[in-house]
Structure formats: structure tokens, C-alpha cells
Biopython code that builds the backbone (N, CA, C, O; Angstrom):
import numpy as np
from Bio.PDB.StructureBuilder import StructureBuilder

atoms = [
    (1, "UNK", "N", (44.990, 23.449, 1.913)),
    (1, "UNK", "CA", (44.631, 24.513, 2.817)),
    (1, "UNK", "C", (45.824, 25.419, 3.081)),
    (1, "UNK", "O", (45.654, 26.607, 3.356)),
    (2, "UNK", "N", (47.012, 24.875, 3.003)),
    (2, "UNK", "CA", (48.185, 25.703, 3.236)),
    (2, "UNK", "C", (48.370, 26.722, 2.127)),
    (2, "UNK", "O", (48.767, 27.857, 2.392)),
    (3, "UNK", "N", (48.089, 26.337, 0.885)),
    (3, "UNK", "CA", (48.286, 27.253, -0.230)),
    (3, "UNK", "C", (47.222, 28.329, -0.299)),
    (3, "UNK", "O", (47.466, 29.390, -0.874)),
    (4, "UNK", "N", (46.059, 28.093, 0.264)),
    (4, "UNK", "CA", (45.023, 29.118, 0.207)),
    (4, "UNK", "C", (45.419, 30.342, 1.028)),
    (4, "UNK", "O", (44.853, 31.418, 0.833)),
    (5, "UNK", "N", (46.368, 30.200, 1.931)),
    (5, "UNK", "CA", (46.866, 31.349, 2.670)),
    (5, "UNK", "C", (47.700, 32.279, 1.819)),
    (5, "UNK", "O", (47.959, 33.414, 2.220)),
    (6, "UNK", "N", (48.130, 31.825, 0.647)),
    (6, "UNK", "CA", (48.930, 32.647, -0.252)),
    (6, "UNK", "C", (48.081, 33.625, -1.046)),
    (6, "UNK", "O", (48.624, 34.442, -1.790)),
    (7, "UNK", "N", (46.782, 33.563, -0.911)),
    (7, "UNK", "CA", (45.911, 34.451, -1.666)),
    (7, "UNK", "C", (45.285, 35.463, -0.721)),
    (7, "UNK", "O", (44.062, 35.540, -0.600)),
    (8, "UNK", "N", (46.121, 36.232, -0.059)),
    (8, "UNK", "CA", (45.641, 37.190, 0.930)),
    (8, "UNK", "C", (44.977, 38.389, 0.301)),
    (8, "UNK", "O", (45.034, 38.571, -0.916)),
    (9, "UNK", "N", (44.351, 39.203, 1.115)),
    (9, "UNK", "CA", (43.627, 40.367, 0.620)),
    (9, "UNK", "C", (44.562, 41.474, 0.155)),
    (9, "UNK", "O", (44.099, 42.471, -0.398)),
    (10, "UNK", "N", (45.852, 41.324, 0.364)),
    (10, "UNK", "CA", (46.781, 42.339, -0.108)),
    (10, "UNK", "C", (46.808, 42.390, -1.636)),
    (10, "UNK", "O", (46.975, 43.460, -2.222)),
    (11, "UNK", "N", (46.645, 41.238, -2.276)),
    (11, "UNK", "CA", (46.741, 41.178, -3.732)),
    (11, "UNK", "C", (45.447, 41.628, -4.397)),
    (11, "UNK", "O", (45.479, 42.433, -5.327)),
    (12, "UNK", "N", (44.338, 41.131, -3.944)),
    (12, "UNK", "CA", (43.044, 41.449, -4.540)),
    (12, "UNK", "C", (42.023, 41.658, -3.436)),
    (12, "UNK", "O", (41.989, 40.886, -2.478)),
    (13, "UNK", "N", (41.195, 42.679, -3.548)),
    (13, "UNK", "CA", (40.204, 42.892, -2.507)),
    (13, "UNK", "C", (39.104, 41.829, -2.489)),
    (13, "UNK", "O", (38.593, 41.506, -1.417)),
    (14, "UNK", "N", (38.732, 41.284, -3.631)),
    (14, "UNK", "CA", (37.685, 40.263, -3.706)),
    (14, "UNK", "C", (38.292, 39.002, -4.285)),
    (14, "UNK", "O", (38.356, 38.848, -5.505)),
    (15, "UNK", "N", (38.736, 38.102, -3.432)),
    (15, "UNK", "CA", (39.435, 36.931, -3.937)),
    (15, "UNK", "C", (38.890, 35.627, -3.377)),
    (15, "UNK", "O", (39.622, 34.639, -3.315)),
    (16, "UNK", "N", (37.637, 35.595, -2.969)),
    (16, "UNK", "CA", (37.069, 34.346, -2.473)),
    (16, "UNK", "C", (36.984, 33.311, -3.592)),
    (16, "UNK", "O", (37.054, 32.110, -3.329)),
    (17, "UNK", "N", (36.834, 33.761, -4.828)),
    (17, "UNK", "CA", (36.809, 32.831, -5.966)),
    (17, "UNK", "C", (38.132, 32.097, -6.073)),
    (17, "UNK", "O", (38.166, 30.877, -6.235)),
    (18, "UNK", "N", (39.205, 32.836, -5.984)),
    (18, "UNK", "CA", (40.543, 32.261, -6.073)),
    (18, "UNK", "C", (40.808, 31.315, -4.899)),
    (18, "UNK", "O", (41.305, 30.205, -5.089)),
    (19, "UNK", "N", (40.481, 31.753, -3.713)),
    (19, "UNK", "CA", (40.693, 30.925, -2.533)),
    (19, "UNK", "C", (39.843, 29.667, -2.578)),
    (19, "UNK", "O", (40.312, 28.584, -2.229)),
    (20, "UNK", "N", (38.592, 29.806, -3.007)),
    (20, "UNK", "CA", (37.706, 28.652, -3.108)),
    (20, "UNK", "C", (38.186, 27.637, -4.127)),
    (20, "UNK", "O", (38.093, 26.430, -3.900)),
    (21, "UNK", "N", (38.699, 28.120, -5.252)),
    (21, "UNK", "CA", (39.188, 27.207, -6.281)),
    (21, "UNK", "C", (40.415, 26.433, -5.808)),
    (21, "UNK", "O", (40.521, 25.229, -6.039)),
    (22, "UNK", "N", (41.326, 27.115, -5.155)),
    (22, "UNK", "CA", (42.540, 26.445, -4.667)),
    (22, "UNK", "C", (42.203, 25.441, -3.564)),
    (22, "UNK", "O", (42.687, 24.310, -3.576)),
    (23, "UNK", "N", (41.377, 25.863, -2.621)),
    (23, "UNK", "CA", (41.001, 24.973, -1.531)),
    (23, "UNK", "C", (40.196, 23.785, -2.046)),
    (23, "UNK", "O", (40.393, 22.655, -1.601)),
    (24, "UNK", "N", (39.287, 24.045, -2.987)),
    (24, "UNK", "CA", (38.495, 22.974, -3.576)),
    (24, "UNK", "C", (39.347, 21.978, -4.342)),
    (24, "UNK", "O", (39.104, 20.772, -4.282)),
    (25, "UNK", "N", (40.341, 22.475, -5.058)),
    (25, "UNK", "CA", (41.226, 21.583, -5.810)),
    (25, "UNK", "C", (42.036, 20.686, -4.873)),
    (25, "UNK", "O", (42.199, 19.494, -5.134)),
    (26, "UNK", "N", (42.534, 21.256, -3.800)),
    (26, "UNK", "CA", (43.299, 20.453, -2.844)),
    (26, "UNK", "C", (42.420, 19.405, -2.176)),
    (26, "UNK", "O", (42.791, 18.235, -2.091)),
    (27, "UNK", "N", (41.259, 19.831, -1.705)),
    (27, "UNK", "CA", (40.361, 18.882, -1.050)),
    (27, "UNK", "C", (39.860, 17.833, -2.037)),
    (27, "UNK", "O", (39.781, 16.652, -1.700)),
    (28, "UNK", "N", (39.523, 18.253, -3.247)),
    (28, "UNK", "CA", (39.037, 17.325, -4.258)),
    (28, "UNK", "C", (40.064, 16.288, -4.653)),
    (28, "UNK", "O", (39.721, 15.126, -4.876)),
    (29, "UNK", "N", (41.321, 16.691, -4.742)),
    (29, "UNK", "CA", (42.352, 15.723, -5.119)),
    (29, "UNK", "C", (42.554, 14.674, -4.022)),
    (29, "UNK", "O", (42.745, 13.494, -4.319)),
    (30, "UNK", "N", (42.511, 15.098, -2.766)),
    (30, "UNK", "CA", (42.653, 14.149, -1.664)),
    (30, "UNK", "C", (41.463, 13.202, -1.624)),
    (30, "UNK", "O", (41.630, 11.991, -1.480)),
    (31, "UNK", "N", (40.262, 13.758, -1.750)),
    (31, "UNK", "CA", (39.058, 12.918, -1.723)),
    (31, "UNK", "C", (39.034, 11.975, -2.926)),
    (31, "UNK", "O", (38.727, 10.792, -2.778)),
    (32, "UNK", "N", (39.356, 12.490, -4.115)),
    (32, "UNK", "CA", (39.361, 11.654, -5.310)),
    (32, "UNK", "C", (40.357, 10.513, -5.220)),
    (32, "UNK", "O", (40.076, 9.395, -5.653)),
    (33, "UNK", "N", (41.506, 10.796, -4.664)),
    (33, "UNK", "CA", (42.525, 9.761, -4.522)),
    (33, "UNK", "C", (42.079, 8.685, -3.539)),
    (33, "UNK", "O", (42.264, 7.494, -3.789)),
    (34, "UNK", "N", (41.497, 9.101, -2.433)),
    (34, "UNK", "CA", (41.110, 8.148, -1.385)),
    (34, "UNK", "C", (39.835, 7.374, -1.703)),
    (34, "UNK", "O", (39.686, 6.235, -1.261)),
    (35, "UNK", "N", (38.916, 7.964, -2.454)),
    (35, "UNK", "CA", (37.661, 7.288, -2.782)),
    (35, "UNK", "C", (37.863, 6.318, -3.946)),
    (35, "UNK", "O", (37.264, 5.243, -3.969)),
    (36, "UNK", "N", (38.696, 6.690, -4.898)),
    (36, "UNK", "CA", (38.923, 5.850, -6.072)),
    (36, "UNK", "C", (39.871, 4.711, -5.776)),
    (36, "UNK", "O", (40.011, 4.267, -4.636)),
    (37, "UNK", "N", (40.517, 4.250, -6.828)),
    (37, "UNK", "CA", (41.439, 3.121, -6.685)),
    (37, "UNK", "C", (42.878, 3.582, -6.439)),
    (37, "UNK", "O", (43.831, 2.918, -6.846)),
    (38, "UNK", "N", (43.018, 4.717, -5.772)),
    (38, "UNK", "CA", (44.326, 5.291, -5.412)),
    (38, "UNK", "C", (45.205, 5.513, -6.642)),
    (38, "UNK", "O", (46.382, 5.151, -6.657)),
    (39, "UNK", "N", (44.615, 6.111, -7.663)),
    (39, "UNK", "CA", (45.381, 6.427, -8.864)),
    (39, "UNK", "C", (45.464, 7.937, -9.035)),
    (39, "UNK", "O", (44.674, 8.694, -8.470)),
    (40, "UNK", "N", (46.423, 8.342, -9.815)),
    (40, "UNK", "CA", (46.588, 9.759, -10.109)),
    (40, "UNK", "C", (45.418, 10.310, -10.905)),
    (40, "UNK", "O", (45.068, 11.483, -10.777)),
    (41, "UNK", "N", (44.813, 9.460, -11.729)),
    (41, "UNK", "CA", (43.667, 9.892, -12.530)),
    (41, "UNK", "C", (42.518, 10.325, -11.632)),
    (41, "UNK", "O", (41.890, 11.354, -11.882)),
    (42, "UNK", "N", (42.237, 9.552, -10.593)),
    (42, "UNK", "CA", (41.165, 9.903, -9.672)),
    (42, "UNK", "C", (41.479, 11.194, -8.911)),
    (42, "UNK", "O", (40.585, 11.994, -8.635)),
    (43, "UNK", "N", (42.734, 11.384, -8.583)),
    (43, "UNK", "CA", (43.133, 12.607, -7.887)),
    (43, "UNK", "C", (42.958, 13.825, -8.790)),
    (43, "UNK", "O", (42.505, 14.875, -8.334)),
    (44, "UNK", "N", (43.311, 13.692, -10.060)),
    (44, "UNK", "CA", (43.160, 14.810, -11.002)),
    (44, "UNK", "C", (41.688, 15.127, -11.229)),
    (44, "UNK", "O", (41.298, 16.294, -11.240)),
    (45, "UNK", "N", (40.873, 14.100, -11.410)),
    (45, "UNK", "CA", (39.434, 14.329, -11.596)),
    (45, "UNK", "C", (38.826, 15.001, -10.367)),
    (45, "UNK", "O", (38.002, 15.906, -10.495)),
    (46, "UNK", "N", (39.227, 14.563, -9.191)),
    (46, "UNK", "CA", (38.747, 15.188, -7.959)),
    (46, "UNK", "C", (39.194, 16.631, -7.839)),
    (46, "UNK", "O", (38.433, 17.483, -7.380)),
    (47, "UNK", "N", (40.428, 16.913, -8.251)),
    (47, "UNK", "CA", (40.947, 18.279, -8.184)),
    (47, "UNK", "C", (40.189, 19.200, -9.126)),
    (47, "UNK", "O", (39.874, 20.334, -8.765)),
    (48, "UNK", "N", (39.891, 18.722, -10.334)),
    (48, "UNK", "CA", (39.155, 19.540, -11.300)),
    (48, "UNK", "C", (37.740, 19.821, -10.788)),
    (48, "UNK", "O", (37.265, 20.955, -10.841)),
    (49, "UNK", "N", (37.083, 18.784, -10.298)),
    (49, "UNK", "CA", (35.729, 18.966, -9.780)),
    (49, "UNK", "C", (35.738, 19.878, -8.553)),
    (49, "UNK", "O", (34.878, 20.749, -8.423)),
    (50, "UNK", "N", (36.694, 19.685, -7.664)),
    (50, "UNK", "CA", (36.782, 20.518, -6.468)),
    (50, "UNK", "C", (37.084, 21.966, -6.782)),
    (50, "UNK", "O", (36.541, 22.867, -6.144)),
    (51, "UNK", "N", (37.952, 22.201, -7.768)),
    (51, "UNK", "CA", (38.271, 23.578, -8.165)),
    (51, "UNK", "C", (37.042, 24.266, -8.752)),
    (51, "UNK", "O", (36.793, 25.441, -8.484)),
    (52, "UNK", "N", (36.283, 23.535, -9.547)),
    (52, "UNK", "CA", (35.078, 24.119, -10.148)),
    (52, "UNK", "C", (34.044, 24.476, -9.079)),
    (52, "UNK", "O", (33.495, 25.577, -9.079)),
    (53, "UNK", "N", (33.791, 23.548, -8.182)),
    (53, "UNK", "CA", (32.797, 23.801, -7.129)),
    (53, "UNK", "C", (33.281, 24.904, -6.189)),
    (53, "UNK", "O", (32.519, 25.805, -5.839)),
    (54, "UNK", "N", (34.543, 24.831, -5.784)),
    (54, "UNK", "CA", (35.081, 25.857, -4.892)),
    (54, "UNK", "C", (35.096, 27.232, -5.532)),
    (54, "UNK", "O", (34.824, 28.232, -4.868)),
    (55, "UNK", "N", (35.413, 27.287, -6.817)),
    (55, "UNK", "CA", (35.392, 28.563, -7.527)),
    (55, "UNK", "C", (33.997, 29.145, -7.630)),
    (55, "UNK", "O", (33.813, 30.354, -7.485)),
    (56, "UNK", "N", (33.010, 28.292, -7.881)),
    (56, "UNK", "CA", (31.628, 28.767, -7.957)),
    (56, "UNK", "C", (31.144, 29.303, -6.611)),
    (56, "UNK", "O", (30.497, 30.348, -6.545)),
    (57, "UNK", "N", (31.461, 28.584, -5.554)),
    (57, "UNK", "CA", (31.058, 29.040, -4.221)),
    (57, "UNK", "C", (31.771, 30.345, -3.871)),
    (57, "UNK", "O", (31.150, 31.278, -3.363)),
    (58, "UNK", "N", (33.057, 30.406, -4.141)),
    (58, "UNK", "CA", (33.810, 31.627, -3.871)),
    (58, "UNK", "C", (33.315, 32.814, -4.678)),
    (58, "UNK", "O", (33.318, 33.943, -4.187)),
    (59, "UNK", "N", (32.891, 32.571, -5.909)),
    (59, "UNK", "CA", (32.351, 33.638, -6.744)),
    (59, "UNK", "C", (31.069, 34.202, -6.144)),
    (59, "UNK", "O", (30.853, 35.414, -6.166)),
    (60, "UNK", "N", (30.228, 33.341, -5.616)),
    (60, "UNK", "CA", (29.002, 33.813, -4.968)),
    (60, "UNK", "C", (29.324, 34.618, -3.711)),
    (60, "UNK", "O", (28.643, 35.598, -3.411)),
    (61, "UNK", "N", (30.350, 34.214, -2.983)),
    (61, "UNK", "CA", (30.768, 34.970, -1.802)),
    (61, "UNK", "C", (31.284, 36.341, -2.219)),
    (61, "UNK", "O", (30.972, 37.345, -1.579)),
    (62, "UNK", "N", (32.077, 36.387, -3.299)),
    (62, "UNK", "CA", (32.576, 37.679, -3.797)),
    (62, "UNK", "C", (31.430, 38.595, -4.206)),
    (62, "UNK", "O", (31.477, 39.800, -3.959)),
    (63, "UNK", "N", (30.412, 38.036, -4.822)),
    (63, "UNK", "CA", (29.266, 38.854, -5.247)),
    (63, "UNK", "C", (28.510, 39.431, -4.060)),
    (63, "UNK", "O", (27.983, 40.541, -4.139)),
    (64, "UNK", "N", (28.454, 38.683, -2.955)),
    (64, "UNK", "CA", (27.690, 39.142, -1.795)),
    (64, "UNK", "C", (28.476, 40.113, -0.913)),
    (64, "UNK", "O", (27.879, 40.829, -0.109)),
    (65, "UNK", "N", (29.792, 40.149, -1.049)),
    (65, "UNK", "CA", (30.606, 41.067, -0.254)),
    (65, "UNK", "C", (30.572, 42.461, -0.865)),
    (65, "UNK", "O", (30.633, 42.592, -2.088)),
    (66, "UNK", "N", (30.475, 43.502, -0.047)),
    (66, "UNK", "CA", (30.494, 44.862, -0.594)),
    (66, "UNK", "C", (31.880, 45.209, -1.131)),
    (66, "UNK", "O", (32.893, 44.687, -0.666)),
    (67, "UNK", "N", (31.899, 46.089, -2.107)),
    (67, "UNK", "CA", (33.177, 46.558, -2.656)),
    (67, "UNK", "C", (33.897, 47.396, -1.601)),
    (67, "UNK", "O", (33.254, 48.120, -0.841)),
    (68, "UNK", "N", (35.225, 47.302, -1.551)),
    (68, "UNK", "CA", (35.963, 48.096, -0.572)),
    (68, "UNK", "C", (35.837, 49.596, -0.869)),
    (68, "UNK", "O", (35.818, 50.008, -2.028)),
    (69, "UNK", "N", (35.752, 50.384, 0.168)),
    (69, "UNK", "CA", (35.634, 51.824, 0.036)),
    (69, "UNK", "C", (37.032, 52.432, 0.146)),
    (69, "UNK", "O", (37.782, 52.130, 1.074)),
    (70, "UNK", "N", (37.362, 53.281, -0.803)),
    (70, "UNK", "CA", (38.652, 53.936, -0.800)),
    (70, "UNK", "C", (38.584, 55.125, 0.157)),
    (70, "UNK", "O", (37.937, 56.130, -0.137)),
    (71, "UNK", "N", (39.248, 55.005, 1.290)),
    (71, "UNK", "CA", (39.200, 56.056, 2.307)),
    (71, "UNK", "C", (40.389, 56.996, 2.235)),
    (71, "UNK", "O", (40.544, 57.870, 3.088)),
    (72, "UNK", "N", (41.223, 56.826, 1.231)),
    (72, "UNK", "CA", (42.412, 57.671, 1.116)),
    (72, "UNK", "C", (43.558, 57.079, 1.901)),
    (72, "UNK", "O", (43.423, 56.018, 2.510)),
    (73, "UNK", "N", (44.662, 57.749, 1.888)),
    (73, "UNK", "CA", (45.812, 57.264, 2.623)),
    (73, "UNK", "C", (47.094, 57.535, 1.871)),
    (73, "UNK", "O", (47.084, 58.150, 0.806)),
    (74, "UNK", "N", (48.164, 57.086, 2.414)),
    (74, "UNK", "CA", (49.477, 57.392, 1.860)),
    (74, "UNK", "C", (49.747, 56.662, 0.559)),
    (74, "UNK", "O", (50.583, 57.122, -0.219)),
    (75, "UNK", "N", (49.096, 55.564, 0.286)),
    (75, "UNK", "CA", (49.405, 54.730, -0.877)),
    (75, "UNK", "C", (48.658, 55.151, -2.144)),
    (75, "UNK", "O", (48.751, 54.449, -3.151)),
    (76, "UNK", "N", (47.936, 56.243, -2.137)),
    (76, "UNK", "CA", (47.198, 56.631, -3.341)),
    (76, "UNK", "C", (48.009, 57.520, -4.224)),
    (76, "UNK", "O", (47.535, 57.938, -5.281)),
]
sb = StructureBuilder()
sb.init_structure("model")
sb.init_model(0)
sb.init_chain("A")
sb.init_seg("    ")
for serial, (resi, resn, name, xyz) in enumerate(atoms, 1):
    if name == "N":
        sb.init_residue(resn, " ", resi, " ")
    sb.init_atom(name, np.array(xyz, "f"), 0.0, 1.0, " ", f" {name:<3s}", serial, name[0])
structure = sb.get_structure()
């Protein structure tokens, strides 16, 4: 959850996919490690599954969010 803060809206306007994948990987690795026999293999499998699920959910969120409107400003 700490690393998902590194994917702020400054870099990309639609980044729920990225945030979901990172958050899912972190949560999946913790869950995989604790549910399995406390091995690195279980943590990696959990991270891969969590990243896939989190990325899919984040992608759907990105699709439902409207595109940002360019209102002009000093940075154009």
C-alpha cells in the first residue's frame, strides 16, 4: 500500500490499472505467504495472482472514468 502512493495522477491521468496491479501484488504476496507453508514460492504466486486481479479491476475503473479535459494553462 505504501508503494501505490508512488503512482500519483501527476504522471498519468488514468492510472488505476497501475495502482491496482501494485496494490494487488503487495496484498497477494502477503496473503500467499501467510496462507501457504510460509515459502517464497507461495508469496510469488500470490503476488502474480494479486497483480493480475488488481490490474483487471483497475483497468475497469480507468474505463469508467471520464478522460481529463484540457482547460489550458501555463504548462501547455
